[in-house]
C-alpha positions as CSV (number, residue, x, y, z in Angstrom):
1,M,0.0,0.0,0.0
2,T,1.4,3.3,-1.1
3,A,1.3,6.2,1.3
4,T,-0.7,9.2,0.4
5,P,1.0,12.6,0.3
6,D,-0.7,13.5,3.5
7,T,0.6,10.5,5.5
8,A,4.0,10.9,3.9
9,T,4.3,14.4,5.2
10,A,2.7,13.7,8.6
11,R,5.3,11.1,9.6
12,P,8.3,13.4,9.5
13,R,6.3,16.1,11.2
14,F,5.4,13.8,14.1
15,A,9.1,12.6,14.3
16,D,10.2,16.2,14.4
17,T,7.8,16.9,17.2
18,L,9.3,14.1,19.3
19,A,12.9,15.0,18.3
20,V,12.6,18.5,19.7
21,Y,12.5,17.0,23.2
22,L,15.9,15.5,22.6
23,K,17.6,18.7,21.6
24,P,20.4,19.7,24.1
25,R,18.7,23.0,25.0
26,V,15.5,21.3,25.9
27,L,17.3,18.6,27.8
28,I,19.1,21.3,29.8
29,V,15.7,22.8,30.7
30,L,14.4,19.3,31.6
31,F,17.1,18.7,34.2
32,L,16.8,22.3,35.5
33,G,13.1,21.5,36.0
34,F,14.0,18.6,38.3
35,S,16.3,20.9,40.2
36,A,13.5,23.5,40.6
37,G,10.9,20.9,41.8
38,L,13.2,19.2,44.4
39,P,13.4,21.8,47.2
40,L,9.7,22.8,47.4
41,A,8.5,19.9,49.5
42,L,11.6,19.8,51.7
43,S,10.6,23.1,53.3
44,S,6.8,22.3,53.4
45,S,5.0,18.9,53.2
46,T,7.9,16.6,53.8
47,L,9.1,18.8,56.7
48,L,5.6,18.8,58.2
49,V,5.7,15.0,58.3
50,W,9.0,15.1,60.2
51,M,7.6,17.7,62.6
52,R,4.4,15.7,63.3
53,E,6.5,12.6,63.9
54,V,8.5,14.2,66.6
55,G,5.5,15.8,68.2
56,V,5.9,19.5,67.4
57,D,2.9,21.6,68.6
58,L,0.2,22.1,66.0
59,G,0.3,25.8,66.5
60,V,3.9,25.9,65.4
61,I,3.2,23.7,62.5
62,G,0.4,26.1,61.4
63,L,3.0,28.8,61.0
64,F,4.4,26.9,58.1
65,A,2.1,28.9,55.8
66,L,4.8,31.6,56.2
67,V,7.5,29.4,54.7
68,G,5.9,29.7,51.3
69,T,6.2,33.5,51.4
70,P,9.5,33.7,49.4
71,Y,7.7,32.0,46.4
72,T,5.0,34.7,46.6
73,I,7.2,37.7,46.8
74,K,10.1,36.6,44.7
75,F,9.1,39.3,42.2
76,L,10.6,41.8,44.6
77,W,14.2,40.6,44.1
78,A,13.8,39.3,40.5
79,P,15.0,42.6,39.1
80,V,18.2,42.3,41.1
81,V,18.8,38.8,39.8
82,D,18.1,40.1,36.3
83,A,20.3,43.1,36.4
84,L,23.3,42.3,38.7
85,D,26.1,39.8,38.4
86,V,27.2,37.4,41.2
87,P,30.8,38.1,42.2
88,V,33.3,35.4,41.0
89,L,30.6,33.1,39.5
90,S,29.1,35.5,36.9
91,P,32.5,36.6,35.4
92,L,33.4,32.9,35.1
93,F,30.1,31.4,33.8
94,G,27.9,34.3,32.7
95,R,25.1,36.1,34.6
96,R,22.4,33.4,34.3
97,R,24.7,30.4,35.0
98,G,26.4,32.4,37.8
99,W,23.1,33.0,39.5
100,L,22.1,29.4,38.9
101,L,25.2,28.0,40.6
102,F,24.9,30.5,43.4
103,S,21.3,29.6,44.2
104,Q,22.1,25.9,44.0
105,L,25.0,26.2,46.3
106,L,22.7,28.0,48.7
107,L,20.2,25.2,48.4
108,I,22.8,22.6,49.4
109,V,23.8,24.6,52.4
110,S,20.3,25.4,53.5
111,I,19.0,21.8,53.0
112,A,22.0,20.5,55.0
113,L,21.2,23.0,57.8
114,L,17.7,21.6,57.8
115,A,19.1,18.1,57.9
116,F,21.0,18.8,61.1
117,S,18.2,20.7,62.8
118,D,16.1,19.3,65.6
119,P,12.4,20.1,65.1
120,A,11.5,18.7,68.5
121,R,13.9,21.0,70.4
122,A,14.1,24.0,68.2
123,P,10.9,24.2,66.0
124,W,11.2,28.0,65.7
125,Y,14.7,27.7,64.2
126,V,13.4,25.1,61.7
127,V,10.5,27.4,60.7
128,F,12.1,30.8,60.5
129,A,15.8,29.9,59.7
130,A,16.4,26.7,57.9
131,A,13.0,26.3,56.1
132,L,12.8,29.9,55.0
133,F,16.4,29.7,53.9
134,V,15.6,26.7,51.6
135,A,12.5,28.5,50.3
136,T,14.3,31.7,49.5
137,A,17.2,29.9,47.7
138,S,14.6,27.8,45.8
139,A,12.6,30.9,44.8
140,T,15.8,32.5,43.6
141,Q,16.6,29.5,41.5
142,D,13.1,29.6,40.0
143,I,13.7,33.2,38.9
144,V,16.9,32.3,37.2
145,I,15.6,29.2,35.5
146,D,12.6,31.0,34.1
147,A,14.9,33.7,32.6
148,F,17.4,31.0,31.4
149,R,14.6,29.0,29.7
150,I,13.1,32.0,27.9
151,E,16.5,33.3,26.7
152,S,17.9,29.9,25.7
153,L,15.1,28.4,23.7
154,P,14.0,29.7,20.3
155,E,10.3,30.3,19.9
156,S,9.8,27.0,18.1
157,E,11.1,25.1,21.2
158,Q,9.4,27.2,23.9
159,A,6.4,24.9,24.2
160,A,8.5,21.7,24.3
161,G,10.8,23.4,26.9
162,M,7.9,24.3,29.1
163,A,6.4,20.9,28.9
164,A,9.7,19.2,29.7
165,Y,10.3,21.7,32.6
166,V,6.9,21.0,34.2
167,A,7.2,17.2,33.8
168,A,10.7,17.2,35.4
169,Y,9.4,19.7,38.1
170,R,6.8,17.1,39.1
171,I,9.4,14.4,39.2
172,G,11.6,16.5,41.5
173,M,8.6,17.1,43.8
174,L,7.9,13.3,43.8
175,A,11.6,12.7,44.7
176,S,11.4,15.1,47.7
177,T,8.1,13.8,49.0
178,A,7.5,10.0,48.4
179,G,11.2,9.5,47.6
180,A,12.4,11.3,50.8
181,L,9.9,9.5,53.0
182,F,10.9,6.1,51.5
183,L,14.6,6.9,52.2
184,V,13.8,7.9,55.8
185,S,11.8,4.7,56.3
186,G,14.7,2.7,54.8
187,F,17.3,4.2,57.0
188,E,15.2,3.7,60.1
189,E,13.8,0.2,59.5
190,G,16.4,-1.3,57.1
191,L,19.6,0.1,58.5
192,G,18.6,0.6,62.1
193,F,19.1,4.3,62.3
194,D,17.2,6.1,65.0
195,K,14.4,8.6,64.0
196,E,16.6,11.7,64.2
197,A,19.5,10.1,62.2
198,S,17.1,8.8,59.6
199,W,15.7,12.2,58.9
200,T,19.1,13.7,58.8
201,A,20.4,11.1,56.4
202,G,17.3,11.5,54.2
203,Y,17.7,15.3,53.9
204,L,21.4,14.9,53.2
205,V,20.6,12.7,50.3
206,M,18.1,15.4,49.0
207,A,20.9,18.0,49.4
208,A,23.2,15.7,47.3
209,L,20.6,15.6,44.5
210,V,21.0,19.3,44.0
211,V,24.3,18.3,42.3
212,I,22.2,17.3,39.3
213,G,21.2,21.0,38.9
214,I,24.8,22.1,39.4
215,A,26.1,19.6,36.8
216,T,23.4,20.9,34.4
217,A,24.5,24.5,34.9
218,F,28.1,23.6,34.2
219,L,27.1,21.8,30.9
220,A,24.7,24.5,29.8
221,R,25.7,27.4,27.6
222,E,25.1,31.0,28.7
223,P,22.1,32.4,26.7
224,E,23.3,34.8,23.9
225,K,20.9,37.5,25.1
226,S,22.3,37.4,28.6
227,A,25.9,37.2,27.3
228,V,25.4,40.3,25.2
229,R,23.9,42.3,28.1
230,S,26.8,41.2,30.4
């Protein structure tokens, strides 16, 4: 059976549609989406499970609504991120990649601080210091990734880039919710860690996963628009 002209032209178009997701620029956005989705639950839902397990007062847990504030007001420092360079990092890697690396290094530090915190003894420190630190670093990373995605991808790849970003973002959130809880359970029941050590180890593994975003920033190219403005 001979293919009609319509089917003959439809096949390469469909193949082209799939191929766009394998382009290096789109793959970079994909991995950055994972890096963006990873920290969100670590300062919210996963941390709430930890606090409930160690018996933190419900009134304190209710204050966790404040932890999401940096995501809401990130527009206040977005112009700073857009206009200024990060010392040392931006001259070496460019403005966007410099900010990416800076926010990701902050994420590793803040998640590690959260890992070594004790919600039972110092819940206020967890809420206002460690968790807000994670959320602020994460919100800053979101600002940079949005700018990087828009400047890196041509118009023909923007839809695919956004789809890849959202899918990977969800996977990152899944890793830091169900994945983190699975790790904590494994450390406690499988390896015999006590509860505090299990949560510390689980959060340290999550901090290590930020390295995926750092590796992606190293492999990425600085967007031409940003490089020209720098």
